C-alpha positions in Angstrom: -141.1 238.3 61.4 -141.1 238.6 65.1 -141.5 242.2 66.4 -141.3 243.5 70.0 -145.1 243.8 70.0 -145.6 240.2 69.0 -142.9 239.1 71.5 -144.7 240.8 74.4 -148.0 239.5 73.2 -146.6 236.0 73.2 -145.3 236.4 76.8 -148.7 237.7 77.9 -150.5 234.7 76.2 -148.7 232.4 78.6 -149.4 234.6 81.6 -153.1 235.1 81.5 -152.7 238.3 79.4 -150.2 239.9 81.8 -146.6 241.0 81.4 -144.1 243.1 83.3 -142.3 246.2 82.2 -139.0 244.4 82.5 -140.2 241.6 80.2 -141.4 244.1 77.7 -138.2 246.1 77.6 -136.1 243.0 77.4 -138.0 242.1 74.2 -137.3 245.5 72.7 -140.6 247.3 73.4 -139.9 251.0 73.9 -141.2 253.0 76.9 -143.0 255.3 74.4 -144.9 252.5 72.8 -145.9 251.1 76.3 -147.2 254.6 77.3 -149.2 254.7 74.0 -150.7 251.3 74.7 -151.7 252.6 78.1 -153.2 255.8 76.7 -155.2 254.0 74.0 -156.5 251.4 76.5 -154.6 248.5 74.8 -153.2 247.6 78.2 -154.2 248.5 81.8 -152.0 248.7 84.8 -152.5 245.7 87.2 -149.8 246.5 89.7 -146.6 248.6 89.8 -144.6 247.4 86.8 -147.3 244.8 85.7 -149.8 245.3 82.9 -152.6 243.4 81.3 -153.9 243.3 77.7 -157.5 244.5 77.9 -158.6 242.5 74.9 -158.7 239.3 77.0 -161.3 238.8 79.7 -160.2 239.1 83.3 -160.1 236.0 85.5 -159.0 235.3 89.1 -156.1 233.2 87.9 -154.9 236.2 86.0 -155.2 238.5 89.0 -153.3 236.0 91.0 -150.5 235.7 88.4 -150.3 239.5 88.3 -149.7 239.5 92.1 -147.0 236.9 91.6 -145.3 239.0 88.9 -145.5 242.1 91.2 -144.0 240.1 94.0 -140.7 239.5 92.2 -138.5 236.6 91.4 -139.3 233.3 93.0 -142.8 234.4 94.1 -145.6 231.7 93.9 -149.2 231.4 94.8 -149.5 229.9 98.3 -151.8 229.3 101.3 -155.5 229.8 100.5 -154.8 230.9 96.9 -152.8 227.7 96.2 -155.5 225.6 97.8 -158.0 227.2 95.5 -155.8 226.5 92.5 -155.7 222.8 93.6 -159.5 223.0 94.3 -159.1 221.7 97.8 -162.4 221.4 99.8 -163.7 223.8 102.4 -160.8 226.3 102.1 -162.2 229.8 102.4 -161.8 232.3 99.6 -159.4 235.1 100.3 -157.5 237.9 98.6 -154.6 236.9 96.3 -152.0 235.2 98.6 -148.4 234.7 97.6 -145.1 233.7 99.1 -141.7 235.0 98.2 -138.4 233.5 99.3 -136.1 236.0 101.0 -135.7 238.2 104.0 -138.6 240.6 103.3 -142.1 240.2 102.0 -143.0 242.5 99.1 -145.7 245.1 99.5 -148.3 244.6 96.8 -151.7 246.5 97.0 -154.6 244.2 97.7 -152.4 241.1 98.1 -151.5 239.0 101.2 -147.7 238.6 100.9 -145.8 236.0 102.9 -142.0 235.5 103.1 -140.2 232.2 103.7 -136.6 231.3 104.5 -137.1 228.0 102.6 -138.9 227.2 99.4 -137.2 224.3 97.7 -137.7 223.5 94.0 -139.5 220.3 95.0 -142.1 222.4 96.8 -143.0 224.5 93.7 -145.4 223.5 90.9 -147.6 225.0 88.2 -151.4 224.6 87.9 -153.8 226.5 85.7 -150.7 228.3 84.3 -149.9 229.8 87.7 -146.7 229.0 89.7 -147.8 227.8 93.1 -146.8 225.6 96.0 -147.3 221.9 95.7 -150.3 220.3 97.4 -148.1 219.0 100.3 -146.5 222.4 100.9 -149.9 224.2 100.5 -151.3 222.0 103.3 -148.4 222.9 105.5 -148.8 226.6 104.9 -152.6 226.4 105.3 -152.1 225.5 109.0 -150.6 229.0 109.5 -153.8 230.8 108.4 -156.8 228.5 109.0 -158.0 226.2 111.7 -156.5 222.8 111.8 -159.9 221.2 111.0 -159.8 223.0 107.6 -156.4 221.6 107.0 -157.6 218.1 107.8 -160.6 218.3 105.4 -158.4 219.7 102.6 -155.8 217.0 103.2 -158.4 214.2 103.2 -159.8 215.6 99.9 -156.3 215.7 98.4 -155.5 212.1 99.5 -158.8 210.8 98.1 -158.2 212.5 94.8 -154.6 211.3 94.6 -153.1 214.8 94.6 -150.8 213.8 97.5 -149.8 210.8 99.5 -149.2 210.3 103.2 -145.6 209.6 102.2 -145.4 213.1 100.6 -146.8 214.7 103.7 -144.5 212.9 106.2 -141.4 213.6 104.0 -142.3 217.3 103.9 -142.7 217.4 107.6 -139.3 215.7 108.0 -137.6 218.1 105.6 -139.1 221.5 106.5 -141.6 221.0 109.3 -139.3 221.9 112.1 -140.4 223.3 115.5 -141.4 226.9 115.2 -142.5 226.8 111.6 -146.1 228.0 111.4 -148.5 225.4 110.1 -146.4 222.4 111.3 -148.6 221.5 114.2 -151.8 221.4 112.2 -150.3 219.2 109.5 -148.7 216.9 112.2 -152.1 216.6 113.8 -153.7 215.8 110.4 -151.2 213.1 109.4 -151.3 211.6 112.9 -155.0 211.2 112.5 -154.8 209.6 109.1 -152.3 206.9 110.1 -151.3 205.8 113.6 -147.7 205.8 114.6 -147.4 202.0 114.4 -148.6 202.1 110.8 -146.0 204.7 110.0 -143.2 202.7 111.5 -144.2 199.4 109.9 -144.5 201.0 106.4 -141.1 202.7 106.7 -139.4 199.5 108.0 -140.8 197.5 105.0 -139.6 200.1 102.5 -136.2 200.3 104.2 -135.8 196.5 104.2 -136.3 196.5 100.4 -133.5 199.0 100.1 -131.3 196.9 102.4 -131.9 193.9 100.1 -131.2 196.0 97.0 -127.9 197.1 98.4 -126.5 193.6 98.4 -126.0 193.6 102.2 -126.4 190.3 104.0 -129.7 189.6 105.7 -130.2 191.5 108.9 -131.6 190.3 112.3 -134.8 192.3 112.7 -135.7 193.8 116.1 -132.4 192.8 117.7 -131.9 193.5 121.4 -128.6 194.8 122.7 -128.0 194.5 126.4 -125.6 196.8 128.2 -123.5 195.9 131.2 -125.7 197.8 133.5 -128.7 195.7 132.5 -130.4 198.2 130.3 -131.4 197.1 126.8 -132.1 198.8 123.4 -134.0 197.3 120.5 -132.7 197.8 117.0 -134.9 197.6 113.9 -132.2 195.8 111.8 -128.9 194.5 113.1 -125.9 192.5 112.0 -124.5 191.6 115.5 -121.3 190.0 114.3 -120.4 193.2 112.4 -121.9 195.5 115.1 -123.8 197.4 112.4 -127.4 198.6 113.0 -129.9 200.3 110.8 -132.9 202.2 112.2 -136.1 203.3 110.5 -136.5 206.8 111.9 -140.2 207.0 111.3 -141.0 209.6 113.9 -138.3 212.1 113.1 -140.9 214.6 111.8 -142.8 214.4 115.1 -140.0 214.5 117.6 -139.9 216.7 120.7 -136.8 218.1 122.3 -136.9 215.2 124.8 -137.1 212.7 122.0 -134.1 214.2 120.3 -132.0 214.2 123.5 -133.0 210.6 124.2 -132.2 209.4 120.7 -128.8 211.2 120.8 -128.0 209.5 124.1 -129.0 206.1 122.7 -126.9 206.6 119.6 -123.9 207.6 121.8 -124.2 204.5 124.0 -124.3 202.3 120.9 -121.2 204.0 119.5 -119.3 203.6 122.8 -120.3 199.9 122.7 -118.7 199.6 119.2 -121.8 199.8 117.1 -122.1 201.6 113.8 -125.6 203.1 113.6 -127.3 204.3 110.4 -130.6 206.1 110.7 -133.0 206.7 107.8 -136.3 208.6 107.7 -139.2 208.8 105.3 -137.6 211.5 103.2 -134.3 209.4 102.9 -136.1 206.2 101.9 -138.7 207.6 99.5 -137.0 210.7 98.0 -133.3 209.7 98.0 -133.1 205.8 97.9 -129.9 205.9 95.8 -128.1 207.7 98.7 -129.5 205.2 101.2 -128.2 202.2 99.1 -124.8 203.9 98.7 -124.4 204.4 102.4 -125.4 200.8 103.1 -122.9 199.5 100.6 -120.1 201.6 102.1 -121.0 200.4 105.6 -120.6 196.8 104.5 -117.5 197.4 102.4 -119.3 196.5 99.2 -118.0 197.8 95.9 -119.9 200.9 94.7 -120.3 202.2 91.2 -117.8 204.9 90.1 
């Protein structure tokens, strides 16, 4: 028969011997029994509202998980702590470091607490039984707290060990690495050193061409040149001149400046005025949402789509 005591012990077994007061009360443990456990030394206080069964040996993963539990809902290990969980090379040891989504970072004694306005589910993982940021997101966040050469070494280590791919890093930069986000410059510098821009473009174009073929669209004219009346020209990655449809592999979206953005917008507007329909797809679109890309292509060509 399950008792409140065994229920709490089961929770703690999955959390490196830690549990929260809320978890204990939800399982029926009384405040009186919790005080008795504390008095007899059965448990010890780790943080406000977080306790640890003393029968289990302490470990750094447990201390990190205690910090996460104290940080509140959605908190995860991040930055240097996440890098240590992933065993990335040359990242210095530090106090427990966590990130919490929301407007304010929690105050937890002895813990470095960060806040973020964006922590997507795809950026969260679990390793060694501890919720943490994925390797890609960890590398982005690292750039905010260590020198960029440390980020590069850690990224190279992760790439060699197969923990992350260049595609993962470029997609992350496209999705959340906007101007002003701390850590973005260091990761852009790292990715740029791993693969030149021409390599990025060619790999994305090859992947996008596979999706074009999968969509059932007619064969495109690659690198088609459009000449305007004033003599200026623009080169399109894939074009269907008779239909005035163009598809661009937007491989440098993650590395664009304000000037790049303005130039691209003006270019798209000129094409629209000339009667062209322009579809632009980046790394994140092609590699993380190919079904959406295929659907948009099919609609552009008036092809039947599945209901």
